[in-house]
Chimera marker file (.cmm) of the C-alpha trace (Angstrom):
<marker_set name="trace">
<marker id="1" x="56.153" y="11.846" z="1.639" r="1" g="1" b="0" radius="0.5"/>
<marker id="2" x="56.764" y="14.305" z="4.670" r="1" g="1" b="0" radius="0.5"/>
<marker id="3" x="54.802" y="13.337" z="7.725" r="1" g="1" b="0" radius="0.5"/>
<marker id="4" x="53.031" y="16.187" z="9.455" r="1" g="1" b="0" radius="0.5"/>
<marker id="5" x="52.370" y="16.287" z="13.159" r="1" g="1" b="0" radius="0.5"/>
<marker id="6" x="49.197" y="18.484" z="12.472" r="1" g="1" b="0" radius="0.5"/>
<marker id="7" x="45.668" y="17.942" z="14.501" r="1" g="1" b="0" radius="0.5"/>
<marker id="8" x="43.020" y="16.761" z="12.495" r="1" g="1" b="0" radius="0.5"/>
<marker id="9" x="39.647" y="15.200" z="13.487" r="1" g="1" b="0" radius="0.5"/>
<marker id="10" x="40.427" y="11.844" z="12.064" r="1" g="1" b="0" radius="0.5"/>
<marker id="11" x="43.904" y="11.782" z="14.424" r="1" g="1" b="0" radius="0.5"/>
<marker id="12" x="41.656" y="11.833" z="18.109" r="1" g="1" b="0" radius="0.5"/>
<marker id="13" x="39.154" y="9.627" z="16.942" r="1" g="1" b="0" radius="0.5"/>
<marker id="14" x="37.841" y="9.068" z="21.131" r="1" g="1" b="0" radius="0.5"/>
<marker id="15" x="35.172" y="11.707" z="20.413" r="1" g="1" b="0" radius="0.5"/>
<marker id="16" x="33.998" y="10.381" z="17.054" r="1" g="1" b="0" radius="0.5"/>
<marker id="17" x="31.904" y="7.182" z="18.256" r="1" g="1" b="0" radius="0.5"/>
<marker id="18" x="29.944" y="8.907" z="21.296" r="1" g="1" b="0" radius="0.5"/>
<marker id="19" x="29.463" y="12.100" z="18.488" r="1" g="1" b="0" radius="0.5"/>
<marker id="20" x="27.895" y="9.526" z="15.966" r="1" g="1" b="0" radius="0.5"/>
<marker id="21" x="25.850" y="7.379" z="18.528" r="1" g="1" b="0" radius="0.5"/>
<marker id="22" x="24.256" y="11.335" z="19.820" r="1" g="1" b="0" radius="0.5"/>
<marker id="23" x="23.540" y="12.423" z="16.078" r="1" g="1" b="0" radius="0.5"/>
<marker id="24" x="22.110" y="9.088" z="14.743" r="1" g="1" b="0" radius="0.5"/>
<marker id="25" x="20.100" y="8.920" z="17.953" r="1" g="1" b="0" radius="0.5"/>
<marker id="26" x="18.546" y="12.073" z="17.356" r="1" g="1" b="0" radius="0.5"/>
<marker id="27" x="17.831" y="11.776" z="13.833" r="1" g="1" b="0" radius="0.5"/>
<marker id="28" x="15.864" y="8.774" z="14.607" r="1" g="1" b="0" radius="0.5"/>
<marker id="29" x="13.706" y="10.220" z="17.339" r="1" g="1" b="0" radius="0.5"/>
<marker id="30" x="13.233" y="12.861" z="14.836" r="1" g="1" b="0" radius="0.5"/>
<marker id="31" x="12.068" y="10.639" z="12.228" r="1" g="1" b="0" radius="0.5"/>
<marker id="32" x="9.903" y="8.843" z="14.616" r="1" g="1" b="0" radius="0.5"/>
<marker id="33" x="8.213" y="11.645" z="16.066" r="1" g="1" b="0" radius="0.5"/>
<marker id="34" x="8.169" y="14.097" z="13.506" r="1" g="1" b="0" radius="0.5"/>
<marker id="35" x="8.504" y="12.776" z="9.941" r="1" g="1" b="0" radius="0.5"/>
<marker id="36" x="6.283" y="13.056" z="7.055" r="1" g="1" b="0" radius="0.5"/>
<marker id="37" x="7.008" y="9.615" z="6.313" r="1" g="1" b="0" radius="0.5"/>
<marker id="38" x="4.185" y="7.407" z="7.235" r="1" g="1" b="0" radius="0.5"/>
<marker id="39" x="5.070" y="4.970" z="10.055" r="1" g="1" b="0" radius="0.5"/>
<marker id="40" x="5.000" y="1.869" z="8.189" r="1" g="1" b="0" radius="0.5"/>
<marker id="41" x="6.980" y="2.735" z="5.656" r="1" g="1" b="0" radius="0.5"/>
<marker id="42" x="9.498" y="3.956" z="8.110" r="1" g="1" b="0" radius="0.5"/>
<marker id="43" x="9.567" y="0.699" z="9.818" r="1" g="1" b="0" radius="0.5"/>
<marker id="44" x="10.488" y="-0.822" z="6.579" r="1" g="1" b="0" radius="0.5"/>
<marker id="45" x="13.579" y="1.608" z="6.120" r="1" g="1" b="0" radius="0.5"/>
<marker id="46" x="14.446" y="0.666" z="9.737" r="1" g="1" b="0" radius="0.5"/>
<marker id="47" x="14.208" y="-2.953" z="8.991" r="1" g="1" b="0" radius="0.5"/>
<marker id="48" x="15.702" y="-2.672" z="5.858" r="1" g="1" b="0" radius="0.5"/>
<marker id="49" x="18.851" y="-0.735" z="7.567" r="1" g="1" b="0" radius="0.5"/>
<marker id="50" x="19.387" y="-3.276" z="10.560" r="1" g="1" b="0" radius="0.5"/>
<marker id="51" x="19.002" y="-6.502" z="8.309" r="1" g="1" b="0" radius="0.5"/>
<marker id="52" x="22.068" y="-5.146" z="6.290" r="1" g="1" b="0" radius="0.5"/>
<marker id="53" x="24.078" y="-3.952" z="9.162" r="1" g="1" b="0" radius="0.5"/>
<marker id="54" x="23.379" y="-7.627" z="10.583" r="1" g="1" b="0" radius="0.5"/>
<marker id="55" x="24.384" y="-8.980" z="7.280" r="1" g="1" b="0" radius="0.5"/>
<marker id="56" x="27.687" y="-6.966" z="6.795" r="1" g="1" b="0" radius="0.5"/>
<marker id="57" x="28.703" y="-7.619" z="10.814" r="1" g="1" b="0" radius="0.5"/>
<marker id="58" x="28.310" y="-11.595" z="9.833" r="1" g="1" b="0" radius="0.5"/>
<marker id="59" x="30.462" y="-10.904" z="6.730" r="1" g="1" b="0" radius="0.5"/>
<marker id="60" x="33.194" y="-9.343" z="8.892" r="1" g="1" b="0" radius="0.5"/>
<marker id="61" x="33.513" y="-11.491" z="11.527" r="1" g="1" b="0" radius="0.5"/>
<marker id="62" x="33.206" y="-14.600" z="9.154" r="1" g="1" b="0" radius="0.5"/>
<marker id="63" x="36.399" y="-13.308" z="7.500" r="1" g="1" b="0" radius="0.5"/>
<marker id="64" x="38.183" y="-12.342" z="11.089" r="1" g="1" b="0" radius="0.5"/>
<marker id="65" x="37.751" y="-15.683" z="12.182" r="1" g="1" b="0" radius="0.5"/>
<marker id="66" x="38.060" y="-17.670" z="9.246" r="1" g="1" b="0" radius="0.5"/>
<marker id="67" x="40.672" y="-15.712" z="7.079" r="1" g="1" b="0" radius="0.5"/>
<marker id="68" x="40.956" y="-17.305" z="3.675" r="1" g="1" b="0" radius="0.5"/>
<marker id="69" x="44.839" y="-18.911" z="3.444" r="1" g="1" b="0" radius="0.5"/>
<marker id="70" x="46.689" y="-18.413" z="0.324" r="1" g="1" b="0" radius="0.5"/>
<link id1="1" id2="2" r="1" g="1" b="0" radius="0.2"/>
<link id1="2" id2="3" r="1" g="1" b="0" radius="0.2"/>
<link id1="3" id2="4" r="1" g="1" b="0" radius="0.2"/>
<link id1="4" id2="5" r="1" g="1" b="0" radius="0.2"/>
<link id1="5" id2="6" r="1" g="1" b="0" radius="0.2"/>
<link id1="6" id2="7" r="1" g="1" b="0" radius="0.2"/>
<link id1="7" id2="8" r="1" g="1" b="0" radius="0.2"/>
<link id1="8" id2="9" r="1" g="1" b="0" radius="0.2"/>
<link id1="9" id2="10" r="1" g="1" b="0" radius="0.2"/>
<link id1="10" id2="11" r="1" g="1" b="0" radius="0.2"/>
<link id1="11" id2="12" r="1" g="1" b="0" radius="0.2"/>
<link id1="12" id2="13" r="1" g="1" b="0" radius="0.2"/>
<link id1="13" id2="14" r="1" g="1" b="0" radius="0.2"/>
<link id1="14" id2="15" r="1" g="1" b="0" radius="0.2"/>
<link id1="15" id2="16" r="1" g="1" b="0" radius="0.2"/>
<link id1="16" id2="17" r="1" g="1" b="0" radius="0.2"/>
<link id1="17" id2="18" r="1" g="1" b="0" radius="0.2"/>
<link id1="18" id2="19" r="1" g="1" b="0" radius="0.2"/>
<link id1="19" id2="20" r="1" g="1" b="0" radius="0.2"/>
<link id1="20" id2="21" r="1" g="1" b="0" radius="0.2"/>
<link id1="21" id2="22" r="1" g="1" b="0" radius="0.2"/>
<link id1="22" id2="23" r="1" g="1" b="0" radius="0.2"/>
<link id1="23" id2="24" r="1" g="1" b="0" radius="0.2"/>
<link id1="24" id2="25" r="1" g="1" b="0" radius="0.2"/>
<link id1="25" id2="26" r="1" g="1" b="0" radius="0.2"/>
<link id1="26" id2="27" r="1" g="1" b="0" radius="0.2"/>
<link id1="27" id2="28" r="1" g="1" b="0" radius="0.2"/>
<link id1="28" id2="29" r="1" g="1" b="0" radius="0.2"/>
<link id1="29" id2="30" r="1" g="1" b="0" radius="0.2"/>
<link id1="30" id2="31" r="1" g="1" b="0" radius="0.2"/>
<link id1="31" id2="32" r="1" g="1" b="0" radius="0.2"/>
<link id1="32" id2="33" r="1" g="1" b="0" radius="0.2"/>
<link id1="33" id2="34" r="1" g="1" b="0" radius="0.2"/>
<link id1="34" id2="35" r="1" g="1" b="0" radius="0.2"/>
<link id1="35" id2="36" r="1" g="1" b="0" radius="0.2"/>
<link id1="36" id2="37" r="1" g="1" b="0" radius="0.2"/>
<link id1="37" id2="38" r="1" g="1" b="0" radius="0.2"/>
<link id1="38" id2="39" r="1" g="1" b="0" radius="0.2"/>
<link id1="39" id2="40" r="1" g="1" b="0" radius="0.2"/>
<link id1="40" id2="41" r="1" g="1" b="0" radius="0.2"/>
<link id1="41" id2="42" r="1" g="1" b="0" radius="0.2"/>
<link id1="42" id2="43" r="1" g="1" b="0" radius="0.2"/>
<link id1="43" id2="44" r="1" g="1" b="0" radius="0.2"/>
<link id1="44" id2="45" r="1" g="1" b="0" radius="0.2"/>
<link id1="45" id2="46" r="1" g="1" b="0" radius="0.2"/>
<link id1="46" id2="47" r="1" g="1" b="0" radius="0.2"/>
<link id1="47" id2="48" r="1" g="1" b="0" radius="0.2"/>
<link id1="48" id2="49" r="1" g="1" b="0" radius="0.2"/>
<link id1="49" id2="50" r="1" g="1" b="0" radius="0.2"/>
<link id1="50" id2="51" r="1" g="1" b="0" radius="0.2"/>
<link id1="51" id2="52" r="1" g="1" b="0" radius="0.2"/>
<link id1="52" id2="53" r="1" g="1" b="0" radius="0.2"/>
<link id1="53" id2="54" r="1" g="1" b="0" radius="0.2"/>
<link id1="54" id2="55" r="1" g="1" b="0" radius="0.2"/>
<link id1="55" id2="56" r="1" g="1" b="0" radius="0.2"/>
<link id1="56" id2="57" r="1" g="1" b="0" radius="0.2"/>
<link id1="57" id2="58" r="1" g="1" b="0" radius="0.2"/>
<link id1="58" id2="59" r="1" g="1" b="0" radius="0.2"/>
<link id1="59" id2="60" r="1" g="1" b="0" radius="0.2"/>
<link id1="60" id2="61" r="1" g="1" b="0" radius="0.2"/>
<link id1="61" id2="62" r="1" g="1" b="0" radius="0.2"/>
<link id1="62" id2="63" r="1" g="1" b="0" radius="0.2"/>
<link id1="63" id2="64" r="1" g="1" b="0" radius="0.2"/>
<link id1="64" id2="65" r="1" g="1" b="0" radius="0.2"/>
<link id1="65" id2="66" r="1" g="1" b="0" radius="0.2"/>
<link id1="66" id2="67" r="1" g="1" b="0" radius="0.2"/>
<link id1="67" id2="68" r="1" g="1" b="0" radius="0.2"/>
<link id1="68" id2="69" r="1" g="1" b="0" radius="0.2"/>
<link id1="69" id2="70" r="1" g="1" b="0" radius="0.2"/>
</marker_set>
């Protein structure tokens, strides 16, 4: 396979995290203020999302700090 030095968005990821943060913050603000979804239902969705992100980070860090030995 040939390697090319063609520029793609994935090659320069320095702008990706701030951009994603701005987009997701905007989505969250929009959902809170302009959403037809009732706020109690939205709170359950946020709680589920936060819990799943927290659980996945615990799993990730447990594998990074204590890798299984073959």
